[in-house]
C-alpha positions in Angstrom: 5.9 -8.0 -26.3 4.6 -6.2 -23.2 4.4 -8.4 -20.1 4.4 -8.3 -16.4 7.3 -10.1 -14.6 6.4 -12.7 -12.0 7.4 -11.8 -8.5 7.4 -14.2 -5.5 5.1 -11.7 -3.7 2.3 -13.4 -5.6 2.6 -16.3 -3.2 0.8 -14.1 -0.6 -2.4 -14.7 -2.5 -2.1 -18.5 -1.8 -3.2 -20.1 1.4 -2.0 -18.8 4.7 0.6 -20.7 6.7 0.3 -21.3 10.4 2.1 -18.1 11.3 1.5 -15.5 8.6 3.8 -12.5 9.2 4.0 -11.7 5.5 0.7 -9.9 5.0 0.3 -6.2 4.8 -3.2 -5.6 6.0 -5.3 -5.9 9.1 -8.0 -8.4 10.0 -10.7 -9.1 7.4 -14.3 -8.1 7.6 -17.0 -10.7 7.1 -19.8 -10.4 4.7 -22.2 -10.7 7.6 -20.7 -7.4 9.0 -22.1 -5.5 6.0 -25.3 -7.3 4.9 -28.6 -5.4 5.1 -32.1 -6.5 3.9 -31.9 -3.8 1.2 -29.0 -5.5 -0.4 -31.2 -8.5 -1.2 -33.2 -6.2 -3.6 -30.1 -5.0 -5.4 -30.4 -5.2 -9.2 -27.3 -7.1 -10.6 -27.0 -5.1 -13.8 -24.1 -3.0 -15.0 -22.7 -0.4 -12.7 -21.6 3.1 -13.9 -18.3 4.0 -15.5 -17.3 6.4 -12.8 -18.6 4.3 -10.0 -21.7 4.2 -7.7 -22.7 7.8 -6.9 -23.2 7.0 -3.2 -19.8 5.4 -3.0 -18.1 8.3 -4.7 -19.8 10.7 -2.3 -18.6 8.7 0.7 -15.0 8.7 -0.6 -15.2 12.4 -1.5 -16.4 13.3 2.0 -13.4 11.6 3.6 -11.0 13.4 1.3 -12.8 16.9 1.3 -13.3 16.8 -2.5 -16.3 16.6 -4.8 -17.8 13.3 -5.8 -17.2 14.1 -9.5 -13.4 14.2 -8.7 -13.5 10.5 -7.8 -13.3 7.4 -10.0 -13.9 4.0 -8.4 -11.6 1.3 -9.6 -11.1 -2.5 -9.1 -8.7 -2.1 -6.2 -6.0 0.5 -5.9 -3.7 -1.4 -8.2 -6.2 -0.9 -11.1 -6.0 2.8 -10.5 -2.2 2.8 -10.6 -2.2 0.8 -13.8 -4.7 3.2 -15.5 -2.7 6.2 -14.5 0.6 4.7 -15.8 -1.1 3.8 -19.0 -2.6 7.2 -19.5 0.3 9.4 -18.5 3.5 7.4 -18.8 3.2 5.4 -22.1 6.8 5.3 -23.4 7.5 8.3 -21.3 9.5 8.7 -18.0 8.4 7.8 -14.5 10.2 8.7 -11.3 9.7 6.4 -8.3 11.4 4.9 -5.3 12.9 1.6 -4.3 12.1 -0.5 -2.3 8.4 -0.4 -3.2 5.5 -2.7 -3.9 6.7 -4.6 -7.0 3.4 -4.3 -9.0 3.6 -0.5 -8.7 6.8 -0.5 -10.7 5.8 -3.3 -13.0 2.9 -1.3 -14.5 5.3 1.5 -15.5 7.7 -0.9 -17.1 4.8 -2.7 -18.9 3.7 0.5 -20.6 7.2 1.1 -21.9 8.2 3.9 -19.6 11.7 4.7 -18.6 11.7 4.2 -14.8 14.1 6.4 -12.9 14.5 5.2 -9.3 15.4 7.1 -6.2 16.9 4.5 -3.8 15.8 4.5 -0.1 17.8 2.5 2.4 17.2 0.9 5.8 20.2 2.8 7.2 18.5 6.1 6.4 15.2 5.0 7.8 13.6 4.9 4.3 13.2 8.7 4.6 12.7 10.4 1.2 14.5 13.6 0.5 12.8 15.9 -2.0 16.1 16.9 -3.5 16.8 13.3 -4.5 13.5 13.2 -6.5 14.0 16.6 -8.0 17.4 15.4 -9.2 15.7 12.7 -11.3 13.2 15.1 -12.9 13.6 16.1 -16.6 11.3 17.8 -19.1 10.4 14.3 -20.3 9.1 13.2 -16.9 5.4 12.3 -17.2 4.7 10.8 -13.7 6.2 10.9 -10.3 4.8 7.8 -8.5 5.2 7.7 -4.7 3.5 5.9 -1.8 3.0 7.3 1.7 3.1 5.5 4.0 5.4 3.3 1.9 5.1 -0.5 1.3 7.2 -2.3 2.6 8.5 0.1 5.3 5.3 1.9 6.6 7.4 5.1 6.6 5.4 8.2 5.6 6.5 11.2 3.4 5.8 14.5 5.1 3.5 16.9 3.2 6.3 19.5 3.0 8.4 17.0 1.1 5.6 16.5 -1.4 5.2 20.2 -1.7 8.8 20.7 -2.6 8.6 18.0 -5.2 5.4 19.4 -6.6 6.8 22.9 -6.9 9.9 21.6 -8.7 7.7 19.6 -11.1 5.8 22.8 -12.0 9.1 24.3 -13.3 10.8 21.2 -14.8 8.0 19.1 -16.0 4.7 21.1 -15.7 2.6 18.5 -17.6 3.6 15.7 -15.3 1.4 14.3 -12.5 2.3 13.5 -8.9 0.7 10.2 -8.1 0.5 9.4 -4.3 -0.6 6.0 -3.2 -1.9 6.7 0.3 -3.7 3.5 1.0 -2.2 3.2 4.4 -2.8 6.9 5.4 -5.9 6.1 7.5 -4.2 3.1 9.1 -2.8 5.2 12.0 -2.0 3.8 15.5 -4.5 4.4 18.2 -5.1 8.1 18.6 -2.2 9.1 16.2 -3.5 11.8 13.8 -4.0 11.0 10.2 -1.6 12.7 7.8 -3.0 15.4 5.5 -3.7 14.4 1.9 -1.4 15.6 -0.8 -4.5 16.6 -2.8 -4.3 20.0 -1.2 -1.2 20.8 -3.2 -2.9 21.3 -6.6 -4.6 19.9 -9.7 -1.6 17.8 -10.9 -1.8 15.6 -7.8 -3.6 12.3 -8.0 -4.2 10.0 -5.0 -5.1 6.4 -5.1 -6.3 4.2 -2.2 -8.6 1.3 -1.4 -10.6 -0.5 1.3 -8.1 -3.3 1.3 -5.6 -2.4 4.1 -7.0 -0.5 7.1 -10.7 -1.4 6.5 -10.1 -5.1 6.0 -12.2 -5.4 2.8 -9.6 -6.5 0.3 -12.1 -9.1 -1.1 -14.4 -6.3 -2.3 -11.7 -5.1 -4.7 -12.7 -1.5 -4.3 -10.2 1.2 -4.9 -10.3 4.7 -6.3 -8.4 7.6 -7.9 -9.0 11.2 -6.9 -8.0 14.2 -9.0 -9.1 17.8 -9.3 -8.2 17.8 -13.0 -11.5 17.2 -14.9 -9.7 16.2 -18.1 -7.8 13.4 -16.3 -11.0 12.2 -14.6 -12.7 11.9 -18.0 -9.7 10.0 -19.4 -9.8 7.7 -16.3 -13.5 6.9 -16.8 -12.9 6.0 -20.4 -9.9 3.9 -19.6 -11.8 2.1 -16.9 -14.6 1.4 -19.3 -12.1 0.1 -21.8 -10.6 -2.3 -19.3 -13.4 -3.6 -17.0 -16.4 -1.6 -18.3 -17.8 -1.0 -14.8 -17.3 -2.2 -11.3 -19.7 -4.6 -9.7 -22.8 -3.0 -8.3 -22.8 -5.6 -5.5 -19.3 -4.9 -4.3 -19.8 -1.1 -4.6 -23.0 -1.3 -2.5 -21.0 -3.3 0.1 -18.3 -0.7 -0.1 -20.9 2.0 0.7 -21.7 0.0 3.8 -18.0 -0.1 4.8 -18.0 3.7 4.7 -21.3 3.8 6.7 -19.6 1.8 9.4 -16.1 3.4 9.0 -16.0 5.0 12.4 -16.9 1.7 14.1 -14.4 -0.2 12.0 -11.5 2.1 12.5 -12.3 2.4 16.2 -11.5 -1.3 16.5 -8.6 -1.5 14.0 -6.5 1.5 15.0 -6.0 0.2 18.6 -5.4 -3.3 17.1 -2.6 -1.8 14.9 -1.2 0.2 17.9 -1.0 -3.1 19.9 0.7 -4.8 17.0 3.3 -2.2 16.5 4.0 -2.1 20.2 4.4 -5.9 20.4 6.7 -5.8 17.4 8.8 -3.0 19.1 9.0 -5.1 22.3 10.1 -8.1 20.2 12.8 -6.2 18.5 14.1 -4.8 21.8 14.2 -8.3 23.3 16.2 -9.6 20.3 18.3 -6.5 19.5 21.4 -8.6 19.4 20.0 -10.3 16.3 17.6 -7.9 14.6 17.0 -4.2 14.1 14.0 -2.3 12.6 12.7 1.0 11.2 9.6 1.9 13.2 6.7 2.6 10.8 4.6 5.8 10.8 1.3 4.0 9.9 0.1 0.8 8.4 0.2 -2.9 9.3 3.8 -3.5 8.3 7.4 -2.7 8.9 11.0 -3.6 7.9 13.2 -5.8 10.0 16.9 -6.4 9.3 18.9 -9.4 10.4 22.2 -8.6 12.1 25.4 -10.4 11.0 25.2 -13.0 13.7 22.1 -14.6 11.9 22.8 -16.9 9.0 20.4 -15.7 6.4 19.9 -19.0 4.5 19.5 -21.0 7.7 17.0 -18.5 9.0 14.9 -18.7 5.9 15.0 -22.5 6.0 14.0 -22.7 9.7 11.3 -20.1 9.3 9.8 -22.3 6.5 10.1 -25.4 8.6 8.2 -23.7 11.5 5.5 -22.5 9.1 6.4 -18.8 9.4 5.8 -16.7 6.3 7.7 -13.4 5.9 7.9 -11.1 2.9 11.5 -11.1 1.7 13.4 -7.9 1.0 14.3 -8.9 -2.5 10.6 -8.9 -3.5 10.7 -5.1 -3.1 14.3 -4.7 -4.4 15.5 -4.2 -0.8 18.7 -5.8 0.6 18.5 -9.6 1.3 18.8 -9.4 5.1 15.7 -7.2 5.3 12.2 -8.6 5.4 8.8 -7.1 5.7 6.9 -8.1 8.8 3.2 -7.7 8.9 1.9 -7.2 12.5 -1.7 -6.2 11.6 -3.1 -9.5 10.3 -2.9 -11.9 13.3 -4.9 -11.2 16.4 -2.7 -9.8 19.2 -2.4 -13.1 21.0 -1.6 -15.0 17.8 0.9 -12.3 16.9 2.8 -12.8 20.2 2.9 -16.5 19.6 4.1 -16.0 16.0 6.9 -13.6 17.2 7.9 -16.2 19.8 8.2 -18.8 17.1 10.2 -16.2 15.0 12.6 -15.9 18.0 13.1 -19.6 17.8 14.0 -19.3 14.1 16.5 -16.6 14.9 18.3 -18.6 17.5 18.3 -21.7 15.4 19.9 -19.6 12.7 22.7 -18.6 15.0 23.2 -22.0 16.6 22.2 -24.5 13.9 23.0 -27.5 16.2 20.4 -26.4 18.9 
């Protein structure tokens, strides 16, 4: 019987502890940030299968595509599930590890053979195109990648995507390249935003959402973009067959997010830049006990405990001090690695949380202190 395995990462949807360094997104918007008098007149009937036309136009404008190449979904994870269901049912999927567990779970749930390209802390989680190409076969239906990746925040250069895509055209020409680029717009300060892989061709599909950089996870608004009209039609039908339509209310609010996007990102990108700088300073101050891989974008990074730190003691003390971290095993990473989210707490609270985390580190080295 098909099922989805439970993963401890689901605990992140519970209440927040005092020092929450486990989250993967930035500060949340409030409903009052988006409300307008016009929304009070909104009809609460069904939406449309493809999604609100104004919302699709806003998404399309950001990605330099046509609105009819966008399908609005219930968060980015819904888009990933629909794509796995449509393209990989009892087929073959190539992906990486570590990665967000639900992204792999959907491929396994539809009965796909999942071929994994391992990425490691020691290699900076940098994906080599040759390692993906080595996993491709004529039976490959889907290559599923994220950039920047979760949990590391490390991005995949467009040239690596290009090399993979060109190899797919020869080895598995019917396969799709799925790129989850939810964190692509979550750049630091004035850092440029990476080019979308959509420019490579019709067999590329990108998925994203308003959950991470925009702080609107509660709207549950995501999307899939493809230049393949047949896939778009299949996605619309699959969406109707799972949720019928999205909510007109949340889609109207999502339009407001795009209306305010420049203002929202003008606040959040400096916030993220401050967060990554504070984390870098914290790592430097504790480099006898921890090391990290600096992320390229996003609100998260991977930290590794050095041998001087007792892992079990560290986890116990962190829990006692009400610190939440995302453990490496959740993502099939090594146990001494954890994902640290630096984008959720305000900068002052982040510094306090990191100071408390330092206390946990030292208590794990000197348990009697």
